[in-house]
Phi, psi and omega in degrees: 000131184264134178280131177258149180282147177289140177273335179239127181289140176279121181234131177208165180219126176285130180230130177291144183303322182290341179268347187299312180300316180300317180293322178297312180298315179302315180303311184287330177290337178277354178268155177285163179301317181295324177294320179294315179296321178299317180292320177298317179297319179296315180295319179298315179297316178299318181296309181298321179294320179294314183288312187259346184086356178201163176260125183295149179292323180233140175236128182291134177276122181231130175208159178240132180256130179252147172274133180266000000 
């Protein structure tokens, strides 16, 4: 049996569990606001499609305002 070379290199990085949150926050803070919003929109669309089988035409805006 002949060994074939990988076409894609295996890349990984060991991360300690206590460092994971810091790295996640760091990653997203290095993205632009538009990149972050774009990703939130993509995740939201994927979630609604997964749960309901479709993405709704309208989504109600709901928020709670607190007095500081």
